[in-house]
C-alpha positions, 0 to 999 in steps of 0.5 A: 355443484360447488367447490369449497376450498378447505385450505389454500396454503402451501405444503408448509403453511403454519398460518393458524387461519389456513390449511394445506390446499385441499378442496371439497366438491359439494353436490345437491341431494344424494350426490355426496362430497368429493374430496380433492386431495387429502393432505396431512391437516385435512381432518382439521380443515374439514372440521373447521368447515363443519364436515367430517369423514362421513361426508366424504363419498369419494376422494380424488388424489392428484399426486403423492406429496404429503400435503395431498395424501397425508390424511388418507390413513385418517380417512381410511381408518375412520371409515373402516372402523365405523360400521355406519360409514360407507366405504369411500371411493378412491379416484386416482391415476393408474400410473400412481396407484401402486406407488400410493399404496406401496410407498406411502400407505402400506406401512401403516395400513397393510395389516389389521387384527384379522390379517393383511389389508390392501388399498381396496380393503378401505376404498372402492378403487377407481383408476383412470388412464390419460384421456379418461374422465368421470362424472360427479353429479352433473359435472364432467371431471377430466383429469389433466396430466401436468408436470409438477417437478423433474428430478434428473430424467424422472418427471413427477406428474400431478393430475389437475381437473377440467370440470365441465357443466352445461354452462361453465368450465373450471380448470384446477391445476393442482400442483404444476410448474409454469408451463403455458406452452402445454396449458394455454389451450386449457386456460383459454377453454376455462371460464375460471382457473384455479392456479397454484401459485408460489409466492416465496422470494426465491422460486423453487420450480415445482410450482408456478410462481407469482412473477411467472403467472404475471406474464400471462396474457391479461385475459387469462389472468382476469379469470384466474384465482390463485391458491397454494400460496406461501405464508407471509405478505402476499403480492397484490394479485388484483393489481396484477390483473388476477381475480385474487387469492382464494381463502379457506371456506370460499365457494365457487359454483361449478 
């Protein structure tokens, strides 16, 4: 099993050689492709890597920002109106599935020529609760609830993934604040870490910032790849002890 980065940029990347941070898990044989998030530019990111909507057997949604769900209407309609395309599976946390439909997708997808439509019109919906996991090929996928941002008293989560095979554990944070107190055990358990990393001059406190991640212990930084970075000149990740920045098209063995 391999994970390929379709894009590695921030939500607002305008770099013509990059896309928003979405990934594709590729398995052998008939396992199919698992799309990790479907942001607004995911269709172009997939085409740039030689993929199309028919390659998506399932989509995992980490949270509800547009750079992670903005391509869901494209995927839904392209699959629905193609009689030869299988119905994709949607894997999503139970606590955000209703909000995905009601607040983000229903306005454009809630009605078809023959009447009302619902999320399960387009997807085979599989929800998970805290502590539940699912398998993709020979990899166990364990969703991890992380804090993306806090507004007043409301916490908006994202759901990262700890991906475990027989020989390797990989931790994908998705969009997460700097929170080593809660994430350190996962950092330590993983053989490789893919961490979102803000690189703007002024941190926003909705992503871990490069300067914050640089304070982590050296053995943690030494197994960490950075992604979801901003356009422009980047700090020297390798000099700071990281493995580096992921790039579009880069693959990793899970």
